[in-house]
C-alpha positions in Angstrom: 31.6 -4.6 9.7 32.5 -2.7 12.6 35.1 -5.7 13.3 36.7 -6.0 10.3 34.0 -8.1 8.6 32.9 -8.1 4.9 29.6 -6.3 3.3 30.0 -9.3 1.2 28.6 -12.7 1.4 32.1 -14.5 1.3 31.1 -16.9 -1.6 29.7 -13.6 -3.3 33.2 -12.5 -2.3 35.1 -16.0 -3.6 33.4 -15.7 -6.8 33.7 -12.3 -8.1 38.0 -12.0 -6.9 37.7 -15.2 -8.6 37.5 -13.9 -12.7 35.3 -16.7 -13.7 31.8 -14.3 -15.2 29.9 -16.5 -15.9 30.9 -17.4 -19.5 32.6 -14.4 -20.3 36.7 -15.4 -20.8 36.9 -10.9 -20.7 35.7 -10.3 -18.2 38.0 -11.2 -15.4 38.2 -7.8 -13.0 41.3 -5.5 -13.8 44.6 -5.2 -11.1 42.3 -1.6 -10.4 39.1 -3.7 -9.9 40.8 -6.3 -7.8 42.7 -3.8 -5.2 39.0 -2.0 -4.9 37.0 -5.3 -3.9 40.6 -6.5 -1.9 39.7 -3.5 0.4 35.5 -3.6 0.4 36.6 -6.9 1.6 38.2 -5.3 4.4 35.7 -3.2 5.6 36.8 0.1 4.6 33.9 2.5 2.6 34.4 3.4 -0.6 36.1 7.7 0.8 38.3 5.2 2.3 39.2 3.0 -0.6 40.0 6.1 -2.7 42.2 7.7 -0.1 43.8 4.2 0.4 45.1 3.5 -3.0 44.3 7.6 -3.7 42.1 7.5 -6.5 39.1 9.4 -6.6 35.8 8.6 -5.0 33.7 8.3 -8.4 37.2 5.9 -9.2 36.2 4.0 -6.5 32.5 3.4 -6.9 32.6 3.4 -11.0 35.1 0.1 -9.9 32.7 -1.4 -7.6 29.2 -1.1 -10.4 31.1 -2.3 -12.7 32.6 -5.4 -10.8 29.4 -6.3 -9.1 27.4 -5.4 -12.2 28.8 -7.7 -14.8 30.1 -10.5 -12.2 27.0 -11.8 -10.1 25.6 -14.9 -11.3 21.7 -14.6 -12.5 20.1 -16.3 -11.3 
């Protein structure tokens, strides 16, 4: 991550950004969620993302939690 890599596995990130959630066509990421995920992929912290997008840290945390909680494939 110090070299600008992502903390997320590339396959997981591709799934999250694809908008294809498990059988839920309404679960595509919102524009705000996509912007947050793009910055997560760049390796920014929640604090860094909040500053860059001029969101509260709490909003960033909420977007990340929502996306990761609703879009990861179940086993």
